[in-house]
Every structure is written in structure tokens, then in C-alpha cells.
NUNUTOR-486409 format. One line per field, with one value per residue (C-alpha): residue in three letters; x, y, z. Coordinates in pm, 1 decimal, always signed. Each point is the difference from the previous one (the first is absolute). Layout:
BEGIN
resn = (ala, ...)
c1 = (X, ...)
c2 = (Y, ...)
c3 = (Z, ...)
//
This chain:
BEGIN
resn = (met, ala, lys, leu, met, leu, leu, thr, leu, leu, gly, leu, gly, leu, ala, leu, phe, arg, asp, his, arg, ala, ser, tyr, gln, ala, arg, leu, asn, ala, phe, arg, glu, val, lys, pro, val, glu, leu, pro, asn, cys, asn, leu, val, lys, gly, ile, glu, ser, gly, ser, glu, asp, leu, glu, ile, leu, pro, ser, gly, leu, ala, phe, ile, ser, ser, gly, leu, lys, tyr, pro, gly, ile, lys, ser, phe, glu, pro, asp, lys, pro, gly, lys, ile, leu, leu, met, asp, leu, asn, glu, glu, asp, pro, thr, val, leu, glu, leu, lys, ile, thr, gly, ser, lys, phe, asp, his, ser, ser, phe, asn, pro, his, gly, ile, ser, thr, phe, thr, asp, glu, asp, asn, thr, val, tyr, leu, leu, val, val, asn, his, pro, asp, phe, lys, ser, thr, val, glu, leu, phe, lys, phe, gln, glu, glu, glu, lys, ser, leu, leu, his, leu, lys, thr, ile, arg, his, glu, leu, leu, pro, asn, leu, asn, asp, ile, val, ala, val, gly, pro, glu, his, phe, tyr, ala, thr, asn, asp, his, tyr, phe, val, asp, his, tyr, leu, arg, ser, trp, glu, leu, tyr, leu, gly, leu, ala, trp, ser, tyr, val, val, tyr, tyr, ser, pro, thr, glu, val, gln, val, met, ala, asp, gly, phe, asp, phe, ala, asn, gly, ile, asn, ile, ser, pro, asp, gly, lys, tyr, val, tyr, ile, ala, glu, leu, leu, ala, his, lys, ile, his, val, tyr, glu, lys, his, ala, asn, trp, thr, leu, thr, pro, leu, lys, ser, leu, asp, phe, asn, thr, leu, val, asp, asn, ile, ser, val, asp, pro, val, thr, gly, asp, leu, trp, val, gly, cys, his, pro, asn, gly, met, arg, ile, phe, phe, tyr, asp, pro, glu, asn, pro, pro, ala, ser, glu, val, ile, arg, ile, gln, asn, ile, leu, thr, glu, glu, pro, lys, val, thr, arg, val, tyr, ala, glu, asn, val, leu, thr, gln, gly, ala, pro, val, his, leu, leu, glu, asn)
c1 = (+0.0, +282.4, +168.8, -329.3, -51.2, +358.1, -42.6, -331.8, +154.2, +296.9, -234.8, -201.6, +319.6, +128.5, -335.2, -5.8, +357.7, -83.9, -307.4, +192.7, +286.3, -238.9, -154.9, +344.9, +107.2, -322.4, +41.4, +356.9, -109.8, +276.8, -51.9, -71.9, +227.6, +6.6, -55.6, +215.7, -158.0, +267.6, +10.4, +170.8, +172.5, +91.0, +361.7, +210.5, +85.3, +361.4, +97.5, -276.9, +173.8, -110.3, -363.9, -275.8, -289.0, -225.7, -18.1, -179.3, -23.5, -53.7, -203.3, +330.7, +123.1, +248.4, -21.1, +103.0, +107.8, +53.1, +278.8, +184.2, -284.3, +92.0, -318.0, -22.8, -33.9, +75.1, +329.5, +215.8, +263.8, +198.4, -61.6, +293.0, -73.8, -258.9, -292.6, -33.8, -240.8, +77.5, -116.3, -68.5, -117.0, -245.0, +15.6, +346.5, +35.2, +217.9, -73.7, +251.4, -23.7, +166.6, +20.0, -149.3, +213.9, -182.2, +66.6, -116.5, +187.8, -245.8, -20.9, +192.6, +97.2, +181.1, -328.7, -207.2, -219.4, -266.0, -319.4, -315.7, +12.9, -246.2, +16.2, -212.5, +28.6, -109.0, -173.9, +335.7, +131.4, +217.4, +41.8, +1.0, +115.1, -132.3, +197.6, -79.0, +325.4, +107.0, +302.9, +108.4, -317.5, -227.9, -247.9, +7.2, -109.9, +268.5, -114.1, +225.6, -11.1, +119.2, +259.7, +6.5, +289.1, +227.3, -128.1, -41.0, -252.4, -18.2, -110.4, -269.8, -147.5, -21.7, -350.8, -57.4, -322.5, -124.6, -255.3, +281.8, +196.9, +32.5, -19.8, +9.0, -137.6, -128.1, -207.1, +36.7, -306.0, +192.4, +356.0, -46.5, -326.2, -19.3, -161.0, +236.5, -18.2, +128.0, +71.7, +5.3, -168.2, +283.7, +341.2, +189.9, +162.9, -106.1, -364.0, +4.3, +103.0, -293.6, -235.3, +110.1, -17.1, -341.5, -152.1, -136.0, -95.7, +62.6, +189.9, -151.3, +4.0, +56.9, -68.6, +264.8, +2.2, +187.1, -324.6, -173.9, +108.1, -263.9, -45.5, -225.0, -19.7, +106.1, -33.3, +260.0, +217.3, +319.1, -110.0, +253.6, -22.6, -225.8, -89.8, -271.3, -211.2, +89.4, -308.6, +86.4, -335.5, +111.1, +280.3, +135.2, +155.5, +186.0, -48.8, +302.9, -82.0, -373.5, +79.0, -244.4, -15.7, -253.6, -169.8, -98.7, -189.6, +182.0, -210.9, +62.8, +89.7, +260.0, -199.5, -25.1, -303.9, +51.7, -157.5, +126.9, +282.9, +162.6, +157.0, +312.8, +214.0, +313.4, +139.7, -77.1, +266.0, +57.8, -270.4, +60.5, -289.7, +5.1, -65.0, -195.6, -201.7, -17.9, +116.3, +173.6, +335.3, +86.6, +335.7, -58.0, +170.7, -150.5, +161.3, +59.0, +181.9, +291.0, +12.0, +4.4, +215.2, +258.2, +182.0, +255.7, -61.8, -372.9, -31.6, -329.9, -219.4, -174.2, -316.7, -179.4, -375.1, -195.9, -350.4, -219.7, -335.9, +39.2, -307.1, -234.0, -188.8, +243.2, +358.6, +241.8, +305.7, +299.6, +328.2, +236.2, +328.8, +119.4, +346.4, +87.6, +355.4, +100.4, -120.0, -115.5, -329.9, -58.5, +74.4, -353.5, +60.6, +268.2, -233.9, -235.6, +243.6)
c2 = (+0.0, +240.2, -66.1, +56.9, +333.8, +100.6, -87.6, +188.5, +311.6, -27.4, -28.6, +301.0, +197.5, -87.1, +88.8, +332.8, +72.0, -84.5, +226.1, +291.0, -54.2, +28.8, +312.7, +145.5, -53.8, +156.6, +306.0, +41.6, -49.0, -259.4, -123.6, +322.4, +98.6, +353.7, +117.1, +314.3, +338.9, +244.9, +378.3, +211.2, +242.0, -227.0, +53.3, -143.5, +257.5, -37.1, +21.5, -220.7, -334.0, -111.7, +46.5, +248.6, -79.0, +302.9, +333.8, +326.7, +287.8, +363.7, +233.8, +167.3, -322.7, -91.9, -368.2, -168.8, -364.2, -238.9, -245.4, -285.9, -176.1, -309.0, -202.8, -352.3, -260.5, +242.7, +13.5, +300.2, +121.0, +202.4, -181.2, +163.2, +362.0, +234.4, +113.8, +347.6, +255.8, +111.0, +311.7, +24.3, +298.6, -124.6, +335.5, -89.0, -154.3, -281.3, -9.6, -145.1, -72.5, +173.2, -144.3, +243.8, +79.4, -66.1, +235.2, -12.6, -103.6, -271.6, -186.0, -328.8, -20.3, -333.6, -183.9, +189.5, -248.9, +200.0, -155.9, +195.0, +380.9, +288.4, +380.0, +275.7, +365.8, +247.9, +334.3, +178.8, -237.7, -193.9, -353.0, -283.5, -349.0, -289.4, -322.7, -349.4, -124.6, -344.6, +49.6, -346.7, -128.3, +194.1, +262.7, +376.3, +303.9, +262.5, +359.1, +221.4, +357.5, +33.4, +274.5, +52.1, +244.8, -217.3, -319.3, -152.5, -140.3, +133.8, -273.6, +133.8, -297.3, -378.8, -139.8, -334.1, -161.3, -345.9, +17.0, +57.4, -326.6, -118.3, +308.5, -21.2, +315.2, +338.7, +290.8, +334.6, +214.4, +250.0, +62.0, -258.8, -157.9, -303.6, -328.9, -298.2, -367.4, -278.5, -293.2, -260.4, -47.2, -185.5, +153.4, -323.5, -118.4, -363.7, +92.9, +244.9, -287.8, -213.1, +297.7, +43.1, -369.7, -59.7, +316.0, +119.5, +345.0, +178.2, +304.9, +345.3, +375.3, +260.5, +371.5, +185.7, +348.2, +133.0, -19.8, -305.2, -336.2, -242.9, -303.9, +115.5, -313.1, -362.1, -352.5, +37.7, -273.6, +212.3, +365.9, +175.5, +326.3, +283.3, +336.2, +264.1, +166.0, +355.8, +140.5, -187.9, -180.1, -356.3, -227.8, -279.9, -311.7, -276.5, -350.4, -177.2, -369.3, +33.1, +183.9, +278.1, +377.5, +128.5, +338.6, +159.1, +320.1, +227.2, +189.7, +323.1, -197.0, -200.7, -324.0, -206.4, -167.3, -270.8, +85.0, -254.1, -237.3, -81.3, -339.5, -52.7, -285.2, +144.3, +87.0, +370.7, +202.0, +376.9, +240.2, +338.2, +239.5, +250.6, +339.3, +128.1, -295.0, -209.3, -307.6, -271.4, -133.1, -322.4, -178.4, -375.3, -337.6, -243.6, -299.9, +34.2, -331.7, +155.6, +283.3, -213.1, -278.8, +196.6, -174.4, +208.7, -225.2, +75.9, +344.0, +162.9, +157.8, +335.0, +158.3, +335.2, +39.6, +321.0, +31.8, +275.7, +106.6, -230.5, +142.1, -81.8, -323.6, -93.5, +110.3, -34.1, -214.5, +4.4, -191.0, +278.5, -177.5, -355.0, -150.9, -359.0, +41.8, +366.0, +144.7, -128.3, +187.1, +283.4, +369.4, +126.2, +370.2, +29.3, -132.5, +291.9, +241.3)
c3 = (+0.0, +87.8, -334.6, -182.7, +175.8, -77.8, -368.0, -9.8, +152.1, -236.6, -297.8, +111.5, +50.5, -346.5, -158.2, +182.7, -107.5, -362.0, +2.9, +149.8, -243.2, -295.2, +151.3, +68.4, -361.0, -129.3, +223.2, -127.7, -363.3, -7.0, -355.0, -186.7, -285.8, -135.9, -354.0, -34.9, -64.2, -107.1, +28.3, -267.8, +239.5, +290.5, +107.4, +279.8, +266.5, +108.3, +364.4, +141.7, -42.5, +347.5, -98.1, +75.6, +233.8, -24.5, -178.8, +69.3, -248.5, +95.6, -226.1, -91.4, -162.0, +272.5, +90.1, +325.5, -22.3, +290.4, -76.1, +167.4, +181.7, +201.4, +56.4, +148.9, -273.0, -285.9, -189.8, +96.8, -244.7, +256.5, +330.0, +181.3, -92.5, +153.1, -210.0, -145.3, -140.6, -353.6, -183.2, -372.3, -204.8, -261.8, -178.4, -128.0, -344.2, +133.5, +375.1, +242.9, +371.7, +292.3, +350.8, +249.0, +301.2, +327.5, +290.8, +359.7, +312.0, +107.1, -330.7, -33.7, -365.5, +40.2, +64.7, -258.7, -187.1, -191.0, -133.2, -97.8, -21.4, -25.8, -11.8, +147.3, -103.3, +266.2, -57.7, +12.6, -273.8, +244.8, -135.3, +252.5, -94.8, +208.5, -32.6, +124.5, +151.8, +122.2, +227.3, +114.7, -172.9, +233.4, -125.7, +41.7, -197.8, -52.8, -50.5, -212.7, -126.5, -359.8, -46.9, -374.9, -27.2, +212.7, -166.9, +343.6, +245.8, +355.0, +237.9, +231.9, +180.3, +31.9, +47.2, +174.3, +117.6, +94.0, -283.8, -251.9, +37.1, -362.3, -217.0, -377.0, -161.6, +110.6, -130.4, +175.7, +74.4, +215.4, +121.9, +277.3, -115.1, -226.1, -93.7, -7.9, -91.3, +224.2, -230.6, +280.9, +336.3, +173.1, +67.2, +62.3, -323.8, +48.2, +65.8, -293.0, -227.4, +112.7, -27.5, -361.0, -85.0, +158.5, -147.4, +333.3, -138.8, +328.7, -126.5, +35.8, -63.7, +271.5, +24.2, +200.7, +149.8, +304.8, +199.9, -148.7, -141.0, -120.9, -224.2, -284.2, -217.2, +46.4, -136.5, -276.6, -147.8, +1.5, -7.0, -220.4, -196.4, +113.3, -150.6, -5.8, -269.5, -108.9, +176.0, +320.1, +10.5, -75.8, +118.0, -219.6, +156.4, -185.4, +141.1, -143.3, +39.4, -66.4, -326.6, +90.0, +21.1, +250.8, -12.1, +331.7, +64.2, +245.8, +252.0, +189.5, +315.3, -202.4, +8.4, -319.1, -156.4, -266.8, -336.5, -252.6, -92.6, -332.6, -79.0, -209.5, -128.9, +159.7, +343.0, +45.2, +182.4, +4.8, -118.8, -160.9, -62.8, -284.7, +166.7, -302.5, -133.1, +317.5, -194.2, +201.8, -119.6, +178.4, +11.7, +3.7, +36.4, -253.6, +171.5, +373.8, +25.8, -189.1, +256.8, +314.7, -150.4, -196.2, -284.5, -195.0, -300.8, +13.4, +165.9, +97.7, -264.5, +25.8, -125.7, +10.1, -29.9, -43.6, +145.9, -138.5, +145.7, +298.5, +175.4, -289.6, -68.1, -278.3, +72.6, -290.2, +77.0, -235.5, +15.4, -100.5, +70.6, +62.7, +0.1, +72.5, +130.1, +29.7, +329.6, +336.7, +28.9, -241.3, +69.9, -56.6, +58.0, -265.6, -265.2, +47.8, -156.2)
//
């Protein structure tokens, strides 16, 4: 009888493992191959050999780029060097990048590990840059003031909170006010791995201000990119492993109400919003297995989709760029120009 029970439990365990493995592969789009979609004026930007994670463009055409991310389970091309914020002027005919000097006595540059970024321009035209940072694989938000003439960032403040344990992306709605995605629930690396494998969908979105911090949306299978509509009325959230983009209505008290979701055959990552048309440009990973299990002989593919009229009954979705071997997640902001 004991042997029969043991065999039964073993069989149930194997069946459960097989079911979760199939689900895991489907969530990662493990078997998708990419048909390239080329752009006529797509050029490689030199000086970002270690990769770019996120980009933010000011109305003036200056672009901030976070580079050098070290993230558990993802290939790093400069694992022993700190990350950096780069500046590029898109008004130039052949734009190049410049590393911004970071000043401030309390900022530890040696552990700088930038992830998602967002800007906020105050009424006096002061530009603040908010950066998700992972010093020693923890999560903070670093607040900087952009000093254009000096081509530098003045570090003003480090923000930490128990509801910001696994930050991924951020969208600023004030100098110290923002929405942010936590892409995992657990902090422990071992538990994070099981959370990812089992598809627990426990990640969430937080609103932060100096006086209030609150979870505003939850139940995501790896909440990733986040952005806001030009009129500030809607928040867009990318759910990476569910292949969805969610639209939320933002209220005066900062709460969010779900309006609709769009499904895609790709892993949706960072979201850029056109300030004039309101179109969404989304950097995507067609095959997530090639991201989490890096093979230099078969590197990750990338894809960019454009979503027009997202608030209507029939949004228009266009694959504007796809490459099977060139980049690890597409630089969506650069394609707008």
C-alpha cells in the first residue's frame, strides 16, 4: 500500500510538472520564430555596446538612455561595470551618446544598476529624471535633477519603501510622485524562480508619493512597462508573460480602474507614448525563452509594435520592426524619430 501511494504521488507530481512546463513554455512563447520587418533608416548607435534598457525623450529631442542593467537570469554584457545614464540629441544628423556625469555626495556610483526611467518637467522647466535602481539587486528609485549645460545629473534623493521591492519600470506624475511596476512578489531569488515558473501572477503596480504609498493594481504575470496618456487620464501597463497591455483609467485620487486589455503574440516590455498622437510604441520579445536561456549562437530576437487608437473599439496594431538576431528587446523610442 505504501509503495502504491508513493507511486501515485510521484505520478501526480510528474503530471503537474508536465502541465506547468507546457504552460511555462507557452507564456515564454518558446517556439515562436520571427519574420523580419526592416526599417529603411534604422542605424546602430555606437557607444551602447553593453545594451540599453529604457529610453525617455524630452520635447526638445534630448533622449536619456539607461544602460548596463544587471538582472537575475538575464545575460549581462558588462557584469563587472556599474550602469550609466547616457544622453543623445536626436536633433543631430548622426546622433551619438554621451555618458552623463552624476554628482551628489550620497550617491554610490559603484553599485548603480539602472532599469526603467521616467522624466517630469516642473512648471519652472526643471527636468527631473527618476531611475529604477538595483544596488546589490535590491530596488530603489533615484531622483536626479538634469543640468543641461553641465551635461550632468545632480542626485537629490534615494527612495525606498516596502511596497517597492522588485521594481521594473516607472512613470513620473510629479517630481517625487510616480506609478511603478513590481515584476515579482517574492524578493528571495529561489522563490522568485518558482513564482515565474508556476505563473502565480502576483506582481503589482504601486502609486508612490512622499505622503502616500498604495498598491493600485495587482494580479499580473510579470508586470513590466508602464506609461501614461498625454492627457494624463489613462495608464498603460504591460504584462510580459500574459502577452497583454492593460488600459486603466486614472482618477483624481490616483486610483486606477481597469478599462480594457489587448492580447498579443509577443512578450510586451517597455511602452513609449507619442506625445502628439497618443500612439503606443511597444518594445517586445517575440521569444522569451531566448532571453532567459541565453545562447550566443541563437540570441534573443526583438520586435516593435505600434498601437493606434487604443481607446477605441478597434485599435490598429502594426508590427513596425522585427529582427531575429540583432537586438535583445527593441529600442522603441528611437524608432519614433
